[in-house]
C-alpha positions as CSV (number, residue, x, y, z in Angstrom):
1,M,25.3,2.5,70.1
2,A,28.5,1.6,67.8
3,D,27.0,3.3,65.0
4,K,26.4,6.7,66.6
5,V,30.2,6.7,67.9
6,I,31.7,6.0,64.6
7,G,29.4,8.5,63.5
8,A,30.6,11.3,65.5
9,Q,34.5,10.3,65.0
10,Q,35.3,10.3,61.6
11,Q,38.8,11.1,62.4
12,T,39.8,7.9,63.7
13,F,38.6,4.6,63.4
14,P,37.3,2.0,65.7
15,N,39.6,-0.2,67.8
16,I,39.2,-2.6,70.7
17,D,38.5,0.2,73.2
18,L,35.1,0.4,71.3
19,A,34.6,-3.1,71.1
20,L,34.8,-3.7,74.8
21,A,32.7,-0.8,75.4
22,Q,29.9,-2.6,73.2
23,L,30.6,-5.6,74.8
24,G,29.8,-4.3,78.3
25,V,27.0,-2.2,77.7
26,M,25.5,-5.1,75.6
27,F,25.7,-7.4,78.6
28,E,25.6,-5.0,81.6
29,M,28.9,-5.3,83.0
30,A,30.7,-3.8,85.6
31,P,32.4,-0.3,84.6
32,D,35.8,-1.7,84.8
33,A,35.3,-4.8,83.3
34,G,36.5,-3.8,79.8
35,E,40.1,-3.0,81.3
36,A,39.7,-6.5,83.0
37,I,38.9,-8.4,79.8
38,F,41.5,-6.7,77.8
39,A,44.3,-7.5,80.7
40,I,43.0,-10.9,80.8
41,A,43.5,-11.2,76.9
42,R,46.6,-9.7,76.6
43,I,48.6,-11.8,79.4
44,V,47.0,-14.7,77.5
45,G,48.4,-13.7,74.0
46,W,51.8,-13.3,75.9
47,I,51.9,-16.9,77.4
48,A,50.7,-18.1,74.0
49,H,53.7,-16.1,72.6
50,A,56.2,-17.3,75.1
51,M,55.4,-20.9,74.6
52,E,55.5,-20.5,70.5
53,E,59.0,-19.2,71.1
54,Y,60.0,-21.7,74.1
55,A,59.2,-24.9,71.1
56,E,61.7,-23.2,69.0
57,P,65.0,-23.5,69.1
58,G,67.3,-21.1,70.8
59,L,69.1,-18.1,69.5
60,R,67.8,-18.5,66.1
61,F,67.5,-15.0,65.4
62,R,71.6,-14.4,66.4
63,A,73.4,-13.5,63.0
64,L,76.3,-16.1,62.4
65,G,79.2,-14.2,60.9
66,V,83.3,-15.1,60.4
67,Y,85.0,-11.7,59.5
68,M,86.9,-12.7,56.3
69,G,89.1,-9.0,56.0
70,D,92.9,-8.7,56.4
71,R,94.0,-9.5,60.1
72,P,95.6,-6.2,61.6
């Protein structure tokens, strides 16, 4: 199935939509199962990112600068 779709779409590259469609067809899932899988995966990624950020020191990207010019 994927070969036929990729062959018909020469202007674009396969993305997650194609992978989820192939997964749904192979395992005979409900029509909206791909959207649910995508949403769950996105939420898991957000949680993992938040856990990584909480482990880092706070405000580590804030620039620390001191003005060295003349006083007005």
